[in-house]
C-alpha positions in Angstrom: 20.7 -28.6 -29.0 20.2 -25.4 -31.1 17.3 -27.2 -32.8 15.3 -26.8 -29.6 15.7 -23.0 -29.7 13.8 -20.5 -32.0 15.8 -18.9 -34.9 14.4 -15.4 -34.2 12.6 -15.5 -30.8 13.7 -15.9 -27.2 13.5 -18.6 -24.6 12.8 -17.3 -21.2 12.4 -19.0 -17.8 10.6 -17.7 -14.8 11.9 -19.3 -11.6 9.5 -19.0 -8.7 10.5 -20.5 -5.3 7.7 -22.5 -3.6 6.5 -21.2 -0.2 9.9 -19.5 0.0 10.0 -18.3 3.6 8.6 -21.5 4.9 10.9 -23.5 2.7 13.9 -21.6 4.0 12.9 -22.3 7.6 12.5 -26.0 6.8 15.9 -26.1 5.1 17.4 -24.4 8.2 15.6 -26.8 10.7 15.0 -30.2 9.1 12.7 -31.2 12.0 10.1 -28.8 10.5 9.8 -30.8 7.3 6.5 -32.4 6.6 4.8 -30.3 9.3 2.2 -27.5 8.9 4.2 -24.4 9.5 3.6 -20.7 8.9 5.7 -17.5 9.0 3.6 -14.8 10.7 4.1 -11.1 11.2 3.3 -11.3 14.9 2.6 -14.9 15.9 1.9 -14.0 19.6 -1.1 -11.8 18.7 -4.4 -13.2 17.4 -4.5 -10.3 14.9 -1.1 -11.2 13.4 -1.0 -12.0 9.7 0.2 -15.1 7.9 3.1 -14.1 5.6 3.5 -17.6 4.0 2.9 -21.2 4.9 4.0 -24.7 4.0 2.0 -26.8 1.6 1.2 -29.1 4.6 -0.5 -26.1 6.2 -2.4 -25.2 3.0 -4.1 -28.6 3.0 -6.0 -27.3 6.1 -7.0 -24.2 4.3 -4.4 -21.9 5.7 -3.6 -19.0 3.3 -1.3 -16.0 3.0 -2.7 -12.8 4.6 -5.1 -14.8 6.9 -5.1 -13.8 10.5 -3.2 -16.1 13.0 -6.4 -16.9 14.9 -8.2 -18.0 11.7 -5.2 -20.1 10.7 -5.0 -21.8 14.2 -8.7 -22.4 14.1 -8.3 -24.3 10.8 -5.1 -26.0 11.8 -4.7 -26.2 15.6 -1.3 -28.0 15.2 0.1 -25.1 13.1 3.7 -24.2 14.0 4.1 -20.4 13.9 7.5 -18.8 13.3 8.6 -15.2 13.3 10.2 -13.8 10.0 14.0 -14.0 9.8 14.9 -11.3 7.3 18.6 -11.9 7.1 18.1 -15.7 6.6 15.7 -15.1 3.7 18.0 -12.6 2.1 21.0 -14.9 2.3 18.9 -17.7 0.7 17.8 -15.4 -2.0 21.3 -14.3 -2.8 22.4 -18.0 -3.1 19.4 -18.7 -5.3 20.3 -16.0 -7.8 24.0 -17.0 -7.7 22.9 -20.4 -9.0 20.7 -18.9 -11.7 23.6 -16.8 -13.0 25.5 -20.0 -13.7 23.2 -20.7 -16.6 23.0 -17.2 -18.2 24.2 -13.7 -17.7 20.7 -12.5 -18.5 19.1 -12.9 -15.0 16.5 -10.3 -13.8 15.4 -10.5 -10.2 11.8 -9.6 -9.8 11.5 -10.1 -6.0 13.3 -11.9 -3.2 12.1 -15.3 -4.4 11.5 -15.1 -8.2 13.3 -14.0 -11.3 13.6 -14.3 -15.1 16.4 -16.0 -17.1 16.9 -15.6 -20.8 18.6 -18.8 -21.9 18.4 -18.2 -25.7 22.2 -18.3 -25.9 22.6 -21.2 -23.4 21.7 -23.9 -25.9 25.1 -25.6 -25.4 24.0 -26.6 -21.9 21.0 -28.6 -23.2 17.4 -28.1 -24.3 15.2 -25.5 -22.4 13.5 -28.3 -20.4 16.8 -29.9 -19.5 18.2 -26.5 -18.3 15.1 -25.9 -16.2 15.4 -29.4 -14.7 19.1 -28.7 -13.9 18.3 -25.4 -12.2 15.5 -27.0 -10.2 17.6 -29.9 -9.1 20.5 -27.7 -8.1 18.3 -25.5 -6.0 17.1 -28.6 -4.2 20.4 -30.3 -3.8 22.5 -27.3 -2.8 19.9 -25.1 -1.0 17.2 -27.6 -0.1 14.7 -25.2 -1.7 11.9 -26.3 -4.1 10.9 -24.2 -7.1 8.5 -24.1 -10.0 9.7 -23.0 -13.5 7.9 -21.7 -16.5 9.4 -22.0 -20.0 8.1 -19.6 -22.7 9.0 -17.2 -25.5 8.4 -14.1 -23.3 8.2 -12.9 -19.7 4.4 -12.9 -19.4 3.9 -16.5 -20.6 6.9 -17.7 -18.5 5.3 -16.2 -15.4 1.9 -17.7 -16.2 3.6 -21.1 -16.8 5.5 -21.1 -13.5 2.2 -20.8 -11.7 0.6 -23.8 -13.3 2.4 -26.6 -11.4 3.3 -26.2 -7.8 5.4 -27.3 -6.0 8.4 -28.5 -8.0 6.7 -28.1 -11.4 8.2 -27.4 -14.9 5.7 -26.1 -17.5 6.4 -25.3 -21.1 4.0 -22.7 -22.6 4.1 -21.8 -26.3 2.1 -19.2 -28.2 0.2 -21.9 -29.9 -1.0 -23.1 -26.5 -2.7 -19.8 -25.6 -6.2 -20.6 -27.0 -6.4 -23.9 -25.2 -4.4 -23.2 -22.0 -4.6 -19.5 -21.2 -7.9 -18.2 -22.7 -10.2 -20.6 -20.7 -8.8 -19.3 -17.4 -10.8 -16.9 -15.3 -9.5 -13.3 -15.4 -8.3 -13.3 -11.8 -5.7 -15.9 -12.7 -4.0 -13.7 -15.2 -0.7 -12.1 -14.1 -1.2 -8.4 -13.8 -4.9 -8.5 -13.0 -6.0 -8.0 -9.4 -9.4 -8.3 -7.8 -10.5 -4.7 -8.5 -9.5 -4.9 -12.2 -11.1 -8.3 -12.6 -14.4 -7.0 -11.1 -14.4 -4.0 -13.5 -13.8 -6.3 -16.5 -16.5 -8.8 -15.3 -19.0 -6.0 -14.9 -18.3 -5.2 -18.6 -19.2 -8.7 -19.6 -15.8 -10.4 -19.6 -15.3 -13.6 -17.6 -12.2 -15.3 -19.0 -8.7 -14.3 -20.3 -10.1 -15.2 -23.7 -12.8 -12.7 -23.4 -10.2 -10.0 -22.6 -8.1 -11.1 -25.6 -11.0 -10.7 -28.0 -12.6 -7.5 -26.5 -12.9 -4.4 -28.6 -9.9 -2.0 -28.4 -12.0 1.0 -27.7 -14.0 -0.7 -25.0 -10.9 -1.9 -23.0 -9.3 1.5 -23.4 -12.4 3.2 -22.0 -12.4 0.8 -19.1 -8.8 0.8 -18.1 -7.0 3.4 -20.2 -3.6 2.6 -21.7 -3.2 -0.2 -19.1 -6.2 -1.9 -20.7 -4.5 -2.1 -24.1 -1.4 -3.5 -22.5 -3.4 -6.2 -20.7 -5.2 -7.2 -23.9 -1.8 -7.6 -25.5 -0.7 -9.9 -22.7 -3.9 -11.9 -23.0 -2.9 -12.5 -26.6 0.6 -13.6 -25.6 2.3 -10.4 -26.7 5.1 -9.2 -24.4 8.2 -7.5 -25.9 9.9 -6.8 -22.6 13.5 -8.0 -22.5 15.2 -9.8 -19.5 17.2 -6.9 -18.1 19.9 -7.8 -15.5 20.2 -4.1 -14.6 16.5 -3.5 -14.0 16.8 -3.9 -10.3 19.7 -1.4 -10.2 18.2 1.2 -12.6 18.3 4.7 -11.2 14.5 4.8 -11.2 13.3 7.4 -8.8 10.5 9.9 -8.1 10.8 12.8 -5.8 10.4 16.5 -5.1 12.7 19.2 -3.8 12.3 22.9 -3.0 14.5 25.9 -2.3 13.3 27.6 0.8 12.2 31.3 0.6 15.0 32.0 3.2 17.6 29.9 4.9 16.0 28.3 8.0 17.0 26.6 11.2 13.4 26.3 12.5 12.9 22.6 12.9 9.1 22.8 12.9 9.1 24.7 9.7 11.6 22.4 8.1 9.5 19.3 9.0 6.4 20.9 7.5 8.4 21.4 4.2 9.6 17.8 4.5 6.0 16.5 4.9 4.8 18.5 1.9 7.7 17.1 -0.2 6.7 13.6 1.0 3.2 14.1 -0.2 4.3 15.4 -3.6 6.6 12.3 -3.9 3.7 10.0 -3.1 1.6 11.6 -5.8 4.3 11.2 -8.4 4.8 7.6 -7.4 1.1 6.8 -7.7 0.9 8.4 -11.1 3.7 6.1 -12.3 2.1 3.1 -10.5 5.2 2.6 -8.5 6.1 2.0 -4.9 9.5 2.8 -3.3 11.8 0.5 -1.3 14.3 3.2 -0.5 13.6 6.8 0.7 16.3 9.4 0.5 16.5 13.1 1.6 18.7 15.9 0.2 19.9 18.7 2.5 21.6 21.8 1.0 23.0 24.2 3.6 23.5 28.0 3.4 27.2 27.5 2.4 25.9 25.3 -0.5 27.4 22.1 0.9 24.9 19.3 0.1 24.4 15.8 1.7 22.1 13.0 0.5 21.1 10.2 3.0 18.9 7.2 2.2 17.1 4.5 4.1 16.3 1.0 2.7 12.9 -0.3 3.7 11.7 -3.8 4.6 8.5 -3.3 2.5 7.6 -1.1 -0.5 5.6 2.0 0.4 3.7 4.7 -1.5 1.5 6.6 1.0 2.8 10.0 2.0 2.6 9.3 5.7 5.0 6.3 5.3 7.3 8.3 3.1 7.3 11.2 5.6 8.0 8.9 8.5 11.1 7.6 6.8 12.2 11.0 5.6 11.7 12.5 9.1 13.9 9.9 10.7 16.7 10.6 8.2 16.4 14.3 8.7 16.5 14.3 12.5 19.5 11.9 12.4 21.6 13.8 9.8 20.8 17.5 10.1 23.7 19.2 11.8 21.6 22.2 12.9 23.0 24.7 10.4 20.8 26.9 8.2 19.1 25.0 5.3 18.6 26.4 1.9 17.1 23.4 0.1 15.3 20.2 1.0 14.4 17.2 -1.2 12.6 13.8 -0.7 13.1 11.0 -3.2 11.7 7.5 -3.6 14.3 5.1 -5.1 14.5 1.4 -5.9 11.1 1.6 -7.4 8.9 -1.5 -8.0 5.8 -1.7 -10.1 2.6 -1.7 -8.2 1.4 -4.9 -9.8 4.5 -6.7 -8.6 4.7 -5.1 -5.1 4.0 -7.4 -2.3 4.9 -6.9 1.4 7.1 -9.9 1.3 8.8 -9.9 4.6 7.1 -7.9 7.3 3.3 -7.9 7.3 2.8 -6.4 10.7 1.0 -3.4 9.2 -1.0 -5.4 6.7 -4.4 -5.1 8.5 -4.1 -1.4 9.1 -3.0 -0.7 5.5 -5.9 -2.8 4.1 -8.4 -0.9 6.3 -7.1 2.5 5.3 -6.8 1.8 1.5 -10.4 2.9 0.6 -9.9 6.1 2.6 -6.6 6.9 0.8 -8.2 6.3 -2.6 -11.2 8.5 -1.8 -8.9 11.4 -0.7 -6.8 10.9 -3.8 -9.8 11.2 -6.1 -11.1 14.3 -4.4 -7.7 16.0 -4.7 -7.4 15.0 -8.4 -10.9 16.5 -9.1 -10.8 19.6 -6.9 -7.2 20.3 -6.3 -4.5 19.5 -3.7 -6.1 21.7 -1.0 -9.6 20.1 -1.4 -9.1 17.9 1.6 -6.8 18.8 4.5 -6.3 17.7 8.1 -8.0 19.8 10.8 -8.8 23.5 10.3 -6.5 25.6 8.1 -5.5 28.8 9.8 -5.4 32.0 7.8 
């Protein structure tokens, strides 16, 4: 089987579960199979948001992030279910357990997708045969459908897995790029969102091929370093390795400060905590990361130090959300003794381009409404300094 594998390159699979939450619910309750179902953040409220839906529901035009009332209008017979976090996590763990049977090089990307480097797994079969075995095992053992992309790198594998859904297997080689990838509209390229696509379109680009052939200086002026990286991807260049430890890397961003004097004043300490949360948020945004785990550090007058963390259902980056998590930890774990140092850190970081509120979308609408405001404030602070925009009236 080694003849089906490159001598110098890699063979990477991207496994993407189809309508994962809805599929898990149908696997749990077989009476739901074949019916239009949707998992919604708050199905009892008209303003609740659709987290995911079955392919039967999609035929009626139901889509992720659509409001419940819109979805019900399109599909009156739609069955709405509340998210079951523990059920989805259990199914995800079982899924990755199966993937690791085929290679040690498995990198989870999110709860329902991951990369597998099968370059050294040639004894099990050809790349296509291995993909088919994985897909069949996921169906037979977990009753969960998936789509799999086969390619020489992560980017192309991800693009390939999106091409046939549900239950598709797509092989994408570098020689296929001009005919398969380049004719696609920019918005279909992994790593490009609506805002980036609009910016590129306004510069005269319409397809991925246009991006691949654009001038280096032009793309850098438009998007900075990220633009050069996107152009590389558009040309099928992606040197990232499949890293099993990527999800466990000690990636973090945070801020800490030693207080001018030891303090037991809760109001003062919370103000310090809020300032540290804002600094942590700024550092995360500069790195284009969100955090899924907020931790605080408390050092007391006697130099004893404690660190406490809180895992989050959804990745966050705005300072209000970070402060909210940090405040809960502080009020729960501070013993009332004088504090010398405080710190706030975001851990378990996830790239902004990959960050999706995958489980709990109760706050989706509010977050979407506030996003333009957050961006405007951030630009003002970057241009005129951190104190350019503050809440209320600042007392002397």
